[in-house]
C-alpha positions as CSV (number, residue, x, y, z in Angstrom):
1,X,203.0,168.0,159.8
2,X,201.3,169.1,156.9
3,X,202.3,166.4,155.4
4,X,201.5,163.5,157.4
5,X,198.0,164.6,157.3
6,X,197.7,164.9,153.8
7,X,198.4,161.0,154.3
8,X,196.0,160.3,156.6
9,X,193.5,162.1,154.2
10,X,194.0,160.4,151.5
11,X,193.6,157.2,153.3
12,X,189.8,157.8,154.5
13,X,188.8,158.9,151.4
14,X,189.8,155.4,149.7
15,X,188.4,153.7,153.2
16,X,184.6,155.1,152.6
17,X,185.3,154.3,148.6
18,X,185.8,150.8,149.5
19,X,183.1,150.6,151.7
20,X,180.3,152.4,149.1
21,X,182.1,149.6,146.2
22,X,180.8,147.2,148.3
23,X,177.5,147.8,149.5
24,X,176.4,149.0,145.7
25,X,177.8,145.3,144.6
26,X,175.6,143.6,148.2
27,X,172.6,145.3,146.4
28,X,173.0,144.5,142.9
29,X,172.8,141.3,143.8
30,X,170.2,141.6,146.3
31,X,168.2,142.2,143.2
32,X,169.5,139.5,141.3
33,X,168.1,137.2,144.1
34,X,164.2,139.0,143.6
35,X,164.3,138.4,140.1
36,X,165.1,135.7,140.4
37,X,162.9,133.9,142.8
38,X,160.2,136.6,140.9
39,X,160.4,135.4,137.5
40,X,160.6,131.4,139.3
41,X,157.1,132.9,140.9
42,X,156.3,134.4,137.6
43,X,157.7,131.1,135.5
44,X,154.6,128.4,137.8
45,X,152.6,131.1,136.9
46,X,152.2,131.1,133.9
47,X,153.2,127.5,133.5
48,X,149.8,127.0,135.6
49,X,147.5,129.6,133.2
50,X,149.1,127.4,130.6
51,X,147.8,123.9,131.8
52,X,144.3,125.7,132.8
53,X,143.9,127.0,128.9
54,X,145.6,123.7,127.8
55,X,142.7,121.8,129.9
56,X,139.7,124.3,128.4
57,X,140.8,123.9,124.7
58,X,141.0,119.8,125.3
59,X,137.2,120.4,126.4
60,X,136.7,123.0,123.5
61,X,137.7,120.1,121.2
62,X,135.7,118.2,122.8
63,X,133.0,119.8,122.2
64,X,133.5,120.7,118.2
65,X,133.9,117.1,118.0
66,X,130.6,115.9,119.0
67,X,128.6,119.5,117.7
68,X,130.6,117.9,113.5
69,X,129.0,114.5,114.9
70,X,125.6,115.9,115.4
71,X,125.8,118.2,112.8
72,X,126.9,115.1,110.1
73,X,123.8,113.0,111.5
74,X,121.3,116.5,110.8
75,X,123.1,116.5,107.1
76,X,121.5,113.4,106.9
77,X,118.2,113.5,108.1
78,X,118.5,116.6,105.9
79,X,119.3,114.3,103.0
80,X,116.5,112.0,104.4
81,X,114.0,114.4,104.5
82,X,114.9,115.7,100.9
83,X,115.0,112.2,99.4
84,X,111.2,112.1,101.6
85,X,109.9,115.0,100.2
86,X,110.8,114.5,97.0
87,X,109.2,111.4,96.9
88,X,106.2,113.4,98.7
89,X,106.0,115.6,95.9
90,X,106.0,112.8,92.9
91,X,102.9,110.8,94.2
92,X,101.4,114.3,94.8
93,X,101.3,115.7,91.7
94,X,100.3,112.0,90.7
95,X,97.4,112.5,93.0
96,X,96.1,116.2,91.4
97,X,96.9,114.8,87.9
98,X,94.0,111.8,89.0
99,X,91.8,114.8,91.1
100,X,91.9,117.2,88.1
101,X,91.6,113.9,85.4
102,X,88.6,112.8,88.3
103,X,87.6,116.9,88.4
104,X,86.9,117.3,84.7
105,X,84.8,113.3,84.3
106,X,82.8,114.6,87.8
107,X,82.5,117.8,85.3
108,X,81.2,115.4,82.5
109,X,78.9,113.4,84.3
110,X,76.7,116.0,86.0
111,X,76.7,117.3,82.3
112,X,75.6,114.6,80.6
113,X,73.1,114.0,84.7
114,X,71.3,117.3,83.7
115,X,71.0,116.9,80.7
116,X,68.9,113.5,81.0
117,X,67.0,114.8,84.0
118,X,65.9,118.1,82.2
119,X,65.1,115.9,79.2
120,X,63.3,114.5,81.5
121,X,60.8,116.8,82.5
122,X,60.9,118.8,79.7
123,X,57.4,117.4,78.7
124,X,56.0,118.0,82.4
125,X,53.6,120.5,83.5
126,X,52.6,122.1,86.7
127,X,49.5,122.9,87.6
128,X,49.6,125.1,90.8
129,X,46.4,126.4,93.0
130,X,43.9,123.4,91.8
131,X,42.5,122.6,95.2
132,X,43.3,120.0,96.5
133,X,40.4,116.5,96.1
134,X,39.6,118.2,93.0
135,X,41.7,115.3,90.7
136,X,39.3,112.6,92.5
137,X,42.2,110.0,92.2
138,X,42.0,110.4,88.6
139,X,45.5,113.3,88.5
140,X,45.8,112.5,84.4
141,X,42.0,112.5,83.4
142,X,41.2,115.0,85.5
143,X,44.4,117.6,83.7
144,X,42.9,116.1,80.3
145,X,39.6,117.7,81.0
146,X,41.1,120.3,82.8
147,X,43.4,121.8,79.5
148,X,40.1,121.3,77.2
149,X,38.1,123.1,79.7
150,X,40.8,126.1,80.1
151,X,41.2,126.4,76.2
152,X,38.6,125.5,74.2
153,X,37.8,122.5,71.4
154,X,38.9,125.0,69.2
155,X,42.7,124.7,70.3
156,X,42.1,120.6,71.2
157,X,39.6,118.9,69.5
158,X,40.4,116.0,71.3
159,X,41.4,115.2,74.8
160,X,45.2,116.3,75.8
161,X,46.7,112.3,76.5
162,X,48.1,112.6,80.1
163,X,51.2,110.5,80.9
164,X,51.1,110.2,84.2
165,X,50.0,112.9,86.5
166,X,50.1,113.4,91.0
167,X,50.3,115.6,94.0
168,X,53.8,116.9,94.6
169,X,55.5,114.5,96.6
170,X,54.6,116.7,99.6
171,X,52.6,116.2,103.2
172,X,49.0,116.9,102.2
173,X,48.2,120.4,104.1
174,X,45.9,121.6,106.2
175,X,42.7,122.9,105.5
176,X,42.9,126.9,104.9
177,X,46.6,126.2,103.5
178,X,47.9,126.2,99.7
179,X,47.2,123.2,98.0
180,X,49.9,121.2,96.7
181,X,51.3,121.4,92.9
182,X,49.9,119.4,90.2
183,X,52.5,117.9,87.7
184,X,51.5,115.8,85.0
185,X,54.3,114.8,81.8
186,X,51.8,115.3,78.4
187,X,52.1,113.0,76.3
188,X,52.6,115.4,73.1
189,X,56.0,118.1,72.9
190,X,53.5,120.4,70.5
191,X,50.6,119.5,73.4
192,X,52.7,120.8,75.7
193,X,54.1,124.1,73.7
194,X,50.4,125.0,72.8
195,X,49.5,125.0,76.3
196,X,51.5,126.9,77.4
197,X,51.3,129.5,74.4
198,X,47.7,129.3,75.6
199,X,48.1,130.3,79.1
200,X,49.9,133.1,78.7
201,X,47.9,134.2,76.1
202,X,44.1,134.1,78.7
203,X,46.3,135.0,81.2
204,X,45.2,134.9,84.0
205,X,43.1,132.0,83.6
206,X,40.7,130.3,86.5
207,X,39.1,127.6,87.4
208,X,35.9,127.0,89.9
209,X,36.4,131.0,90.9
210,X,40.2,130.4,91.9
211,X,42.8,131.6,90.3
212,X,45.7,128.9,88.7
213,X,48.9,128.8,86.7
214,X,50.7,126.6,84.3
215,X,53.8,127.0,84.4
216,X,57.0,124.5,82.7
217,X,58.4,122.2,85.4
218,X,62.5,122.8,84.5
219,X,65.0,121.5,87.1
220,X,67.3,124.3,88.9
221,X,69.4,123.9,86.6
222,X,68.0,124.7,83.5
223,X,66.1,127.7,84.7
224,X,68.6,129.2,85.4
225,X,69.8,128.7,82.0
226,X,66.8,130.0,80.4
227,X,65.8,132.4,82.8
228,X,69.3,134.2,81.4
229,X,67.6,134.7,78.5
230,X,65.0,137.1,80.0
231,X,66.3,140.5,79.8
232,X,66.7,139.5,75.8
233,X,63.7,138.1,75.3
234,X,62.0,141.2,77.2
235,X,63.9,143.3,74.1
236,X,62.8,141.4,71.4
237,X,59.3,141.3,72.7
238,X,58.8,144.5,72.9
239,X,60.2,145.1,70.2
240,X,57.8,142.7,68.4
241,X,60.4,140.0,67.0
242,X,59.6,136.7,66.5
243,X,61.5,134.6,68.8
244,X,61.6,130.5,70.6
245,X,63.2,129.1,73.8
246,X,64.0,125.8,72.7
247,X,65.8,123.0,75.3
248,X,67.3,123.7,77.4
249,X,68.4,127.4,76.7
250,X,69.1,127.8,73.3
251,X,67.2,131.3,71.8
252,X,66.5,130.9,68.2
253,X,65.5,134.9,66.4
254,X,63.8,134.7,63.8
255,X,64.9,138.5,61.5
256,X,64.6,139.6,56.9
257,X,63.8,135.9,56.5
258,X,67.1,134.5,58.8
259,X,67.2,132.5,62.1
260,X,69.3,133.1,64.4
261,X,70.3,131.1,67.7
262,X,72.3,132.2,70.8
263,X,73.2,129.9,73.3
264,X,75.3,132.8,75.3
265,X,72.7,135.4,77.0
266,X,75.6,137.8,76.1
267,X,76.0,136.9,72.7
268,X,72.1,137.6,72.5
269,X,72.5,140.7,74.0
270,X,75.2,142.6,72.3
271,X,73.7,140.9,68.4
272,X,70.4,142.6,69.7
273,X,71.8,145.3,70.8
274,X,73.3,146.2,67.1
275,X,70.0,145.9,65.6
276,X,68.7,148.1,67.3
277,X,71.9,150.5,66.8
278,X,70.6,149.9,62.8
279,X,67.0,150.3,63.3
280,X,67.8,154.1,65.1
């Protein structure tokens, strides 16, 4: 009896084992089938992604080709612009050289023009303060007689020769307004210098009860150059030194039997300063 029961138990155990092996093998096959299905889907997904990526890469390649083409065009334009700029620089250099030459020539011409104009005025004198109509239509004769009247026949035994004389080219003033200046060209340079010296010595001058003034008729450029020596000539005048200011603006100084000339106010100031230090 016991032997039969044991045999049945062993047979049951074997049956259970066989059933368990069957279930496990089925699960494995199901898992493998699922993995295979998912692998196909993953493969399809990867292929789709690769196709999309390939398309994007193709578009990027096309864009790069376009960019390279445009860049080549830009480089060509830059080369052309550089060439044009080099040509422009060369032409500009030539223009600048021409401008420099013209500037130097213009400066030289202006200097000559000022010199000619200044020399044409150097014998002119301006008579300021003479009432309108006093010359009675004969300004040259009037100025000659006026000079004799102002400074006497001792200084001018003969009438001073006047080349020409006229009122300043301005509208005739109304009654009570300042009269126009009379500009007279003195024929002799010595007479002109003497008139100016006497006008300073006999200042103030009067004609028919009215104060009048006599000035040289320098152009503005010459007047400015001569005026630059004013501080030096003031010191020389106060020191009692003999000096003269020649045309157009050249200071002549006589000291200890020697004659010195200065065309620069700075040089003259330095020289006069040294004289003052030596005297001290």
